[in-house]
N, C-alpha and C positions, 0 to 999 in steps of 0.2 A: 620454428614451431608453428603449427597450424592452430587456429582458433575456431571453436565451434560457436556459432552465433544463431540464436533462435528468436523468432518473433511470431505473433499471431499469423494465421493463414492469410487473411485479408484485413486491411485496415482502411476504414473510411473516416476521414477527419476533416472538419470544417463545417460551415453552414449547410444545413440540410443533408448532413452525412447519413441520417437515417433513411431519407428518401432515396439517396443514391445507392444505399445498400440493399434495396428491395429485391433485386434479382438474386443476390447472394443469399439472402434469408429465405427466399422462396424455394431455393434449391436444397434447403436443409432438411425438410420433412413436411409432413401433412398436419401435424398438430404440435403446437409449441407449449411448453411448460414455462410460464413467466414467473421468475423468482424475484421478489421485491419486498419492500416494507410498506406499512400502512400509509405513511406520509407520501411516499413517492407514488404509490398506486393511484392517488387522486390528482396527480399532476398532468400537465399537458404532454409530458414526455411519454407516459404510459398510454394516454389516449391516442397520441399520434402513432405509437407502436401498434396498438390493437386495431386501429383503423387500417393501417397498412396490411396487417395480417388478414383481416376480414376481407379487404379489397382484393387480396391475392387468392382468396378461397382457402386460406389456412385456418384451421381451428385453433383454439387456445384455451388454456386453463390458467387462471391467475392464482398464484400462491404468494400471499402477501403477509406472511407470518414471521418474517425476519425482523426481530425487534432488538435493537442494540447490536452487540457483537454476537455472531452466530454460535450456537451451542450444539453439542451432539444431539440433543433432543430435537432441536429445530430441523437438523439435517435428516434425522430418521423420519420425522413427520413429512418432510418434503419428498423423500424417497417413496414412502407409502402412497402419498397422493399422486406422484408421478406415475406409478404403476397402475393405480386405480383408474386413472383418467385416460389411459391409452395414448399418452403423448410419446412422440418419437424424437424430439429435440428440445434443447433447453435455451432459454434466453434469460440472462441476468440483467436487471436494470436497477440502478441506484448507486449508493456509495459502495465502499469496499466490502461491507458485510453481505449485501445481496449478491455481489459478484463472486465473492469467495464461496458463498452458500451454493450458488448455481454450479460451480465447479465440483463441490463436494457431493451434491445431489446427483449430478451426472455420473460421477465416478462410482458412487455406491449403488446406483441403479443397475450396475453390471458386475461389480466386484462382490466376492464372497466375504462373509464375516461381518464384523462391525467396523465402523470408521476408526475406532480407537486402535484397531489392529495395524493401521497404516501410518502411525506417527513416525516421521523421519524416514519412512521407507519410500523407495522409488515406485510411484504408481504407474503401472503399465496396462496396456490393453486398448481395445477399441471402445471408446466412450460415445454416447449420443452426441451428435453435432452440438456445438455451443456458440452462441453469439452473446457478447457482453457489451453493455451500454452504460458507461459511467455517468452519474449525475453530480459527482464531486470531482475536484481536481486534486488528487493526492495519492491514493493508494496504488495506482498503476496496475491494479489487478487485471485490467483488460489486456495487459501486455505480458503477463507473467505466467510461469509454470508453478505457482505457489498458491496455497489457500491456508488461512489460519482459522481454526475452529477451537472454541473453548470446551474443554472437558471439565465440567463442573464437579464430577466425581473425584478427580485427582487435583482439581484446582490448578490446571495448567492450560496454556494455549498450545495446541498441537499444530505443528507445521506439516502440511501435506505438500508433496512435491512430485514433479514428474512432467515430462514433455506432453503426456496425454492430457494434462490440465490446461494446456494452451488453447485459447479459444480459436475456433475456425474463422470467426468474424469479430472484429472490434469496431465499434461505432462510436465516434467521439465528436460531440457537438457541444460547444461551450455554452450554448443557450440553455441547455438542460441543467447547468450549474447555477443559474440565476436565482433559483429558489432556495439555495443552501443558506442556512442561518450564518451569521457572522462568525460564531465560534467554530462552526464546521469548516468554513473557508480557511480559518487560521490553522486548525488542527490538520486538515487535509493538506494544506500547502506545506506545513512543516514536515509532514510525513514524506511528501515528494522531495523536499530538500534533503531530508535525512537519507532517503534512498540514493540520491545523486552523490552526496558527499561520501557516504559509506562505500558505494561502488568505486569511487575514485581512490579511496585509500585501502581497498581490498587487495589481498595478495592474488586474487583471481582477475584483477583488472587487465584489460588489454587495450590497444590503441583505439579500437572501435568504441568500447564502453567509455573510455576517457573522453572521446569526442562528444558522445551523447551526454555524459555527466556534466561537463563544463557548459555545454549549451543549456541544459536544464537549470543549472545553478545560476547562470546569468539571467535567465528569464525570471526565475523566482525572486531573486533579490530586486530586480527591476519592477516586477509587476504584482507580487503578492500584497504589498501594502495597499496598492490601488484597488485590488479586488476586495480586500478586507474593508477598506474605508467606504467603498461605494459598490453596493451589490449589483448595480446596473452598468458598471464599467465593462462593457463588452470586450473592448480591446484587452484589458487586463485579464478577463476571463478566458479569452482565446489563447493568450500567451501561457496562462497557467494550465489550461487543458493540454497544450502541447508539451509543456514542461513535465507534467505528471506522466504523460505517455513516455517521453524520453527517459525519465527516471525509472519507470517500470521496466523498460527495455534494458536499462543498466543492471538492475538487480537480477533480472532474468538470466543475465550472462556473467555477472561478476559477483553476485550475491550481496548480502548485507554483513555487517560486522558487529562491533561492540554495542552500539546504541540499540539496535533491534534485539540483540540477544538479551539485554538488560531490561528493555521496555516491556517485552511480552510477559515476564513474570510480574512486573509491577502492575500491568493491566489485569492480569488474572487474580492477583491477591487483593487489589484495592479497587477494581472495577473502573480503572481509568481508561477512557477511550484511547485507542491505539496511537493515533496521530498526536494527541495531547501528551501521552506518555513519552513519545520520542522527543517532543519539544521540551519537556521538563528535563530530560537527560542529556540532550545533545551537547550543550556547552561543557558540562563537566566531563563527559566521556572524551570529547575531542581534546580538551585541555590536558587530560591525563596522558594522551599519546602524542602530545605536541612534539617532543624531542625526536621521535621516530618518524614523524610525518611532516616536518617543517617545510620541506621542499614542496610537497604536494599542497599543503595549506597555502604556501606562498603563491603557487600557481593559481589557486582559487582567488586569492586576494587581488592578484593582477588582472584576472579575468573579469572580476566585478568592479574594477576601477578604484580600489581603496589602497593600492600600492603600485609603484612604478618600477620595482626591481632594483632600486638604487640603495636600499637599506639592508639587503641581505635576507636570507630565507627566514631567520627567526623573527625579525621585526615585521616582515610582511605577513608571516603566519599569524602573529599576534594581532595584526590589523584585521585579518579575516575574522578571528574569534571575537574581536570587539564589534565588528559589523554584525556578526551573528547575534550577539547579545542585544544590540540595538534593535534588530528585527524582532526578537522575542519580546522586548519591551513594547514595541509598537503594536504587536498582536495581543498584548496583555496575557501572555502565557503565565499561569500561576505557578507558584512554588508548591511543593508537596504540602506544606503547612496551610497555605492559602486554599488549596483544594479540599482540605478537611482531613488529611491523613495525620494521625497522631504519631509522635515520635516513638512512643512505647510500642504501638502496634507494628510500626515499621521495623523497629529493632528486633521484634520477635520473628518477623517474616524474612528478614534479609538473608539469613543463612540459606533458607530454602530457595529464595529468589536467585542468589548467586549460583547455587547448585543447578537449578533449572536452566539458568542462562548458559552456563558452561556445557550442560548436556545438549543444548540445542545445536551446538557447533558453530553458531554465528560468530562469537568472539574470536574463535580461532582463525577466521578469515582475515583478520586485521593484519596489516604489515607489521605492527608491533605485537610481540607475543605477550599475552596476558593470562593470568590464572585466576582461580577463585579468590585468592587474597586480594588481588588487584581490584576485582569487582566489588568486594566488600568495602575497600577504601573509597571507591567512587560512590557507592551508595551512601557512605557516611558524609562525603563532601556535599551531597544534596542538601544537608542541613546546615 
């Protein structure tokens, strides 16, 4: 059986990756549309980017109106601005929200209809060239064919997908993540861990994604606590930037499963940031499928050094889950109640959340088959 394996066109990763990518960016067009948020637009990362563009004689327009997780309205405003300003390529810089927004804006600048027409459909066509520059270590959007946009009208998070959404250039410099607040480091890191673990237990996994997944998982367990504890720990930041990219490559080729399927509705209903929603769910979701994934979980336990293979798959798998709980405690991941979600409101929403999760298709990627009733049981376990 042959495996299809996709990655961004060109990847620059390491110190001064942005400077090294100058020739690649210069070849993308004459005027860049820079998609970011208010906070990131004032950082050295954006100043460095605009200096390079200006030095190359490339014009640019800054669109820094991505606040929180991107919505249909933000994308429509971005598309209008892109067309008004005569830009011919797109650069996304920031966390997952600006990067996903950059993909969506690039797509809708050439596609017909509204973005809501493309939910769960394969996006095809020739899009404007794209460069993506992450300033957090988590979403892996710089490596994927996916973008998540909130449709506030239907109160759902839409998944956009297609090889056309892969960036032409990915630029990853861990120094750009040094300004991330502590809670963002935690949420983004747990998002990356969720990507890697879910890709590893996906029915779409293959030997190449397994290699990337285990590598990312080892890096995250070893270095996420250090990045969380000390914002300036550059070694931990570099390892997390690499892990986030590896995990992004994983889901690009093996997809996500149960956790992401259930976290997107949670985020849409209760405005929980995506990475944090994954972190709230991951232990209960993985525990629920333990019997069908014990060998894979045991492999993870052995890779991260909490099992030696002498106790059998079940015991080793449980050791992984306990280490996962320990990591969540270290990162101070809140429960639903601690986050401020009421049980009554949750109970009223959980039927729709389970329905939306199953409709996304993600839970069906898991090795263990689950249905809507299983998802409702997991949602109840969160309390």
